[in-house]
C-alpha positions in Angstrom: 15.0 55.9 78.5 11.3 55.0 78.8 9.8 56.2 82.1 7.7 53.6 83.9 4.1 54.6 84.7 3.9 57.0 87.7 3.0 55.7 91.1 -0.8 56.2 91.4 -1.8 59.1 93.7 1.8 59.9 94.8 1.7 63.5 96.0 -2.1 63.6 96.1 -2.8 61.3 99.1 -0.8 59.6 101.8 0.3 56.1 100.6 1.0 53.3 103.0 4.1 51.2 102.1 4.0 47.7 103.6 7.4 46.3 104.7 8.0 42.8 103.5 11.3 41.4 104.8 12.7 38.3 103.2 15.4 37.9 105.9 16.1 35.6 108.9 17.0 38.6 111.2 14.6 41.4 110.5 14.7 44.3 113.0 11.1 43.5 114.0 11.3 39.7 113.8 9.0 39.5 110.8 11.4 38.0 108.3 10.1 35.3 106.0 13.3 33.5 105.0 12.8 30.8 107.7 9.6 29.6 105.9 10.0 26.4 103.9 8.7 28.2 100.8 9.6 31.8 101.5 8.3 33.1 98.1 4.8 31.6 98.7 4.9 32.9 102.3 5.8 36.3 101.0 3.0 36.2 98.4 0.5 35.4 101.2 1.8 38.3 103.3 1.7 40.6 100.3 -2.0 39.7 99.7 -2.8 40.5 103.3 -1.0 43.8 103.2 -2.8 44.8 99.9 -6.2 43.9 101.4 -5.3 45.9 104.5 -4.6 49.1 102.5 -1.0 49.0 101.3 -0.5 51.1 98.2 3.2 50.1 97.8 5.2 47.1 99.0 8.9 47.4 100.0 10.8 44.2 99.6 14.1 43.7 101.5 16.6 40.9 101.5 19.1 42.3 104.0 18.2 43.5 107.4 19.2 47.1 108.1 18.6 47.0 111.9 21.4 48.3 114.0 24.1 45.6 114.2 22.8 43.7 111.1 24.9 41.1 109.4 25.6 42.0 105.7 24.9 39.5 103.0 26.2 39.2 99.5 24.5 40.6 96.4 23.9 37.1 95.1 22.2 36.1 98.3 20.0 39.3 98.3 19.0 38.5 94.8 18.2 34.9 95.7 15.9 36.2 98.4 14.2 39.1 96.8 13.9 38.5 93.0 11.6 35.5 93.2 9.3 37.3 95.6 9.1 40.5 93.5 8.5 38.4 90.4 5.7 36.5 92.0 4.0 39.6 93.4 4.4 41.5 90.1 2.8 38.6 88.2 -0.1 38.5 90.6 -0.6 42.3 90.9 1.1 43.9 87.8 -0.1 47.4 88.6 1.1 47.4 92.2 4.2 49.6 92.8 7.0 47.5 94.2 10.1 48.9 96.0 13.4 47.1 96.4 15.1 48.0 99.7 18.9 47.6 98.9 22.2 49.4 98.9 23.6 47.3 96.1 23.1 48.3 92.4 23.3 44.6 91.2 20.4 43.7 93.6 18.4 46.7 92.5 19.0 45.8 88.8 17.7 42.3 89.3 14.7 43.6 91.2 13.8 46.0 88.4 14.0 43.1 86.0 11.6 41.2 88.2 9.1 44.0 88.3 10.1 46.7 90.9 9.7 50.3 90.0 11.3 52.0 93.0 14.8 51.8 94.6 14.9 52.4 98.3 18.6 52.9 99.2 19.0 53.6 102.9 22.6 54.8 102.3 21.4 57.6 100.1 23.6 56.0 97.4 26.7 56.6 99.5 27.6 52.9 99.6 27.7 52.7 95.8 27.0 55.9 93.7 26.4 53.6 90.7 22.8 53.4 92.1 22.3 56.9 90.6 23.2 55.9 87.1 21.1 52.8 87.3 18.0 54.7 88.5 18.6 57.3 85.7 19.0 54.7 83.0 15.9 52.7 84.0 13.7 55.7 84.6 12.6 54.5 88.0 11.8 56.1 91.3 14.7 56.6 93.8 14.3 57.2 97.5 17.3 59.2 98.8 17.5 58.8 102.5 19.5 60.9 105.0 21.8 58.6 106.9 24.9 59.6 108.8 24.9 56.5 111.0 28.0 54.3 111.2 27.6 50.5 111.2 29.8 50.1 114.2 28.4 52.9 116.3 25.5 51.1 117.9 24.1 51.3 121.4 22.8 47.9 122.7 20.0 47.2 125.1 19.0 43.6 125.9 15.3 44.4 126.1 14.8 47.4 123.9 17.2 46.3 121.1 20.0 48.1 119.4 20.0 51.8 118.2 22.4 53.7 115.9 24.4 56.3 117.7 24.0 59.9 116.5 26.9 62.0 115.2 27.1 65.7 116.1 24.7 68.0 114.3 24.6 71.8 114.4 20.9 71.8 113.9 19.2 68.5 113.1 16.4 70.0 110.8 18.7 72.5 109.0 21.4 69.9 108.6 19.0 67.2 107.2 17.5 69.7 104.8 20.9 70.8 103.5 22.0 67.2 103.0 18.8 66.2 101.3 18.9 69.1 98.9 22.5 68.1 98.0 21.4 64.5 97.5 18.5 65.5 95.3 20.8 67.7 93.3 23.2 64.9 92.7 20.4 62.6 91.7 19.2 65.2 89.1 22.7 65.7 87.9 23.0 62.0 87.3 19.9 62.2 85.0 17.1 61.2 87.3 13.9 63.0 86.5 12.8 65.3 89.4 9.4 63.7 89.5 11.1 60.3 90.3 13.0 61.5 93.4 11.6 60.9 96.9 13.2 62.3 100.0 13.5 60.4 103.3 14.7 62.1 106.5 16.1 58.8 107.8 14.2 58.5 111.1 16.2 56.2 113.4 19.4 56.3 111.4 22.1 58.3 113.3 19.7 60.6 115.3 19.0 60.9 119.0 15.5 60.3 120.4 15.0 64.1 120.6 16.2 64.6 117.1 13.9 62.0 115.6 10.9 63.5 117.5 11.8 67.0 116.1 12.3 65.8 112.6 8.8 64.2 112.6 7.2 67.4 114.1 8.9 69.5 111.4 8.5 67.2 108.5 6.6 69.9 106.7 9.9 71.8 106.3 11.3 68.9 104.3 8.3 69.2 102.0 9.5 72.7 101.1 12.4 71.1 99.2 9.9 70.3 96.5 9.8 66.4 96.4 7.5 63.8 97.8 8.6 62.7 101.3 8.7 59.2 102.7 8.9 58.6 106.5 9.6 55.3 108.2 8.9 55.6 111.9 7.5 52.0 112.3 8.7 50.3 115.5 11.9 52.3 115.5 14.2 52.4 118.5 13.3 56.0 119.4 9.7 54.8 120.0 11.0 52.0 122.2 13.1 54.5 124.2 10.2 56.9 124.7 7.7 54.1 125.8 10.3 51.8 127.3 8.9 49.1 125.0 10.6 46.3 123.0 10.2 46.2 119.2 7.1 44.0 119.3 5.2 46.3 121.6 5.4 49.6 119.8 2.1 49.7 117.9 0.6 52.7 119.8 3.9 54.6 119.6 4.1 53.9 115.9 0.5 55.1 115.5 1.3 58.4 117.2 4.3 58.9 115.0 2.4 58.0 111.8 -0.3 60.5 112.8 2.2 63.3 113.1 4.0 62.4 109.9 0.7 62.3 108.1 -0.4 65.7 109.4 3.0 67.2 108.6 2.6 66.1 104.9 4.3 62.7 104.5 3.4 61.3 101.1 4.5 57.7 101.9 4.5 56.0 105.3 6.7 52.8 105.5 5.1 50.5 108.1 5.0 46.9 109.4 1.4 47.0 110.7 -0.4 47.9 107.5 -4.0 47.5 108.6 -3.7 49.5 111.8 -1.6 52.2 110.2 -3.8 52.6 107.1 -6.6 53.3 109.5 -4.5 55.8 111.4 -3.6 57.6 108.2 -7.2 57.6 107.0 -8.4 59.0 110.4 -5.7 61.6 110.5 -6.6 62.9 107.0 -10.3 62.9 107.9 -9.6 65.1 111.0 -7.4 67.3 108.8 -10.3 67.7 106.4 -8.7 66.2 103.3 -9.9 62.6 103.4 
């Protein structure tokens, strides 16, 4: 197994991960699949995100918003592989992530140039994702996610939200689950330095639980792995501000600020330019710019 080069600066500064959705039904309405030449449109969006400060791009071909419509692995590959290949050809040193729960899609993405697998199921949908990541020596994001696809609360203006199961203590429970997931990843042969933890903001947590997880994100750092947080435009922001998905910029900025100050290594966001500035300002205030 030959390890791919490490992601530059991971663990040394907060990286902004730009979300690039090649879908018709993105949670935030920014999917590119409706464009006549979606690969060219994605390349243009990638260029803007890189110029705006993205250090990683996360490519997704299946929406994961609450109530999403699943697509086949073949369709996901049709959507994502050409985009990843084009971006990798243009910026060969740029870290690219594939947002998928399907090992076949991840394998095709890795062949196209991705170096990170972002599996929002925490490999629960298909544990073969672990052996794939181990065999290819790539990064794997293990995300905490106890949400159930059919357990969704709907609101005509604010959008859908995943319902939360019962937790004894949200932070303690997430910490325990993430430790177990990281342990399984290592047991499968994934190098510890290639494991990234994600508390799963917005996936099976109440508004109060999401807010607490962000405020205590530094506790997740104690597990010993880089931490990715994805608060961008999430439903809990909409519930706090009474704002639809396209009107959550300020709420996202507040969440990104807290996550940055609590030690997040990667912030997964839609509004790259604004959030890159938020991260830079937060780190400057903290004294580590």
